[in-house]
C-alpha positions in Angstrom: -44.1 -34.0 -16.9 -42.7 -31.2 -19.0 -40.6 -28.4 -17.9 -40.2 -25.1 -19.6 -38.3 -21.8 -19.1 -41.9 -20.3 -18.9 -42.7 -22.6 -15.9 -39.4 -21.3 -14.1 -39.0 -17.8 -15.1 -41.2 -16.5 -12.4 -40.5 -19.1 -9.9 -36.7 -18.7 -9.6 -34.3 -15.9 -9.2 -31.4 -15.4 -11.2 -29.2 -16.5 -8.3 -31.4 -19.6 -7.5 -31.3 -20.8 -11.1 -27.4 -20.4 -11.5 -26.8 -22.2 -8.4 -29.3 -25.0 -9.5 -27.4 -25.2 -12.8 -24.0 -25.4 -11.1 -25.3 -28.2 -8.9 -26.9 -30.2 -11.7 -24.0 -29.7 -14.1 -21.3 -30.7 -11.3 -23.3 -33.6 -10.4 -23.5 -34.7 -14.0 -20.0 -34.3 -14.4 -19.2 -36.4 -11.5 -17.6 -33.5 -9.2 -20.2 -34.2 -6.3 -19.4 -37.8 -5.9 -15.6 -37.3 -6.6 -15.5 -34.5 -4.0 -17.8 -35.8 -1.4 -15.6 -37.3 1.5 -16.7 -40.7 2.9 -17.7 -39.2 6.4 -19.9 -36.6 4.7 -23.0 -35.6 6.2 -26.3 -37.5 5.1 -27.1 -34.8 2.3 -23.7 -35.4 0.6 -23.8 -39.1 1.3 -27.3 -39.5 -0.5 -25.9 -37.5 -3.3 -23.1 -40.0 -3.7 -25.4 -43.0 -3.5 -27.7 -41.6 -6.3 -24.9 -41.5 -9.0 -23.8 -38.7 -11.1 -25.9 -38.9 -14.2 -28.9 -36.8 -14.4 -32.3 -38.4 -15.0 -34.6 -37.1 -17.8 -36.4 -34.6 -15.8 -33.1 -33.2 -14.4 -31.4 -32.9 -17.7 -34.5 -31.1 -19.1 -34.4 -28.9 -15.9 -30.8 -28.1 -16.6 -31.7 -27.2 -20.1 -34.7 -25.1 -19.1 -32.9 -23.3 -16.3 -29.9 -22.4 -18.7 -32.6 -20.7 -21.1 -34.1 -18.8 -17.8 -30.5 -17.4 -16.9 -29.9 -16.6 -20.5 -33.1 -14.5 -20.6 -32.7 -12.9 -17.2 -29.0 -11.9 -17.8 -30.0 -10.8 -21.3 -32.4 -8.3 -19.8 -30.1 -7.3 -17.1 -27.6 -6.4 -19.8 -29.7 -4.1 -21.5 -31.1 -2.5 -18.2 -27.2 -1.9 -17.4 -26.7 -0.2 -20.7 -29.7 2.1 -19.9 -28.4 2.8 -16.5 -24.8 3.5 -17.9 -26.3 5.9 -20.5 -28.4 7.6 -18.3 -25.4 8.1 -15.9 -23.2 9.8 -18.9 -21.3 6.7 -20.1 -20.8 6.6 -23.9 -21.0 3.7 -26.1 -17.3 3.3 -26.0 -17.5 2.9 -22.3 -20.2 0.4 -22.5 -18.3 -1.4 -25.2 -15.3 -1.6 -23.0 -17.4 -3.2 -20.0 -18.9 -5.7 -22.4 -15.4 -6.4 -24.1 -17.2 -5.8 -27.3 -17.8 -3.3 -30.1 -19.6 0.0 -29.5 -21.7 -0.3 -33.0 -22.7 -3.8 -32.3 -23.7 -3.0 -28.6 -25.8 -0.2 -29.8 -27.4 -2.2 -32.5 -28.3 -5.1 -29.9 -29.7 -2.4 -27.6 -31.7 -1.0 -30.4 -33.1 -4.5 -31.0 -33.8 -5.1 -27.3 -35.8 -1.7 -27.3 -37.8 -2.9 -30.3 -38.5 -6.2 -28.8 -39.6 -4.6 -25.4 -41.9 -2.3 -27.2 -43.5 -5.3 -29.3 -43.9 -7.1 -25.9 -45.8 -4.3 -24.4 -47.9 -3.6 -27.6 -48.7 -7.4 -27.4 -50.0 -7.1 -23.8 -47.3 -9.2 -22.3 -45.7 -8.5 -18.9 -43.5 -5.6 -18.7 -42.0 -4.2 -21.9 -42.0 -0.6 -22.9 -44.7 1.7 -23.9 -44.2 4.0 -26.8 -43.0 6.9 -24.6 -40.5 4.7 -22.7 -39.2 3.2 -25.9 -38.7 6.8 -27.4 -37.0 7.9 -24.3 -34.6 4.9 -24.5 -33.8 5.5 -28.1 -33.0 9.2 -27.5 -31.0 8.3 -24.6 -29.0 5.8 -26.7 -28.1 8.6 -29.1 -26.9 7.9 -32.8 -25.1 4.9 -33.7 -21.5 4.9 -33.0 -18.9 4.8 -35.8 
């Protein structure tokens, strides 16, 4: 049985994926076993009895879920940039919110716009058509110094 981010992307929300990652990584680190009291309910007792290391499928699930979270968060980051620009924020404001550099944030956003346009052009789900990509570029304005 294989597991890939593509298998999971449409099935899990960002919150569900993050919660499952937290559970699997804590279990693999032995946190569940160390924190479950002896009189825990059956669910925690069952976890304690299974040991703490992940099996192959769970380890691959952890890896794939990490990629799903990365992809969803990456898109949310750029949607957030677009929303901030739309509401009058400048690149200095966005850089502060990202704890980064304004020019690098602008560069990353331009790359995201290109990627979204290419996704739409190839007929993938979502993406930006030429009009939406043009609007996003105009909203972003010139590259900050």
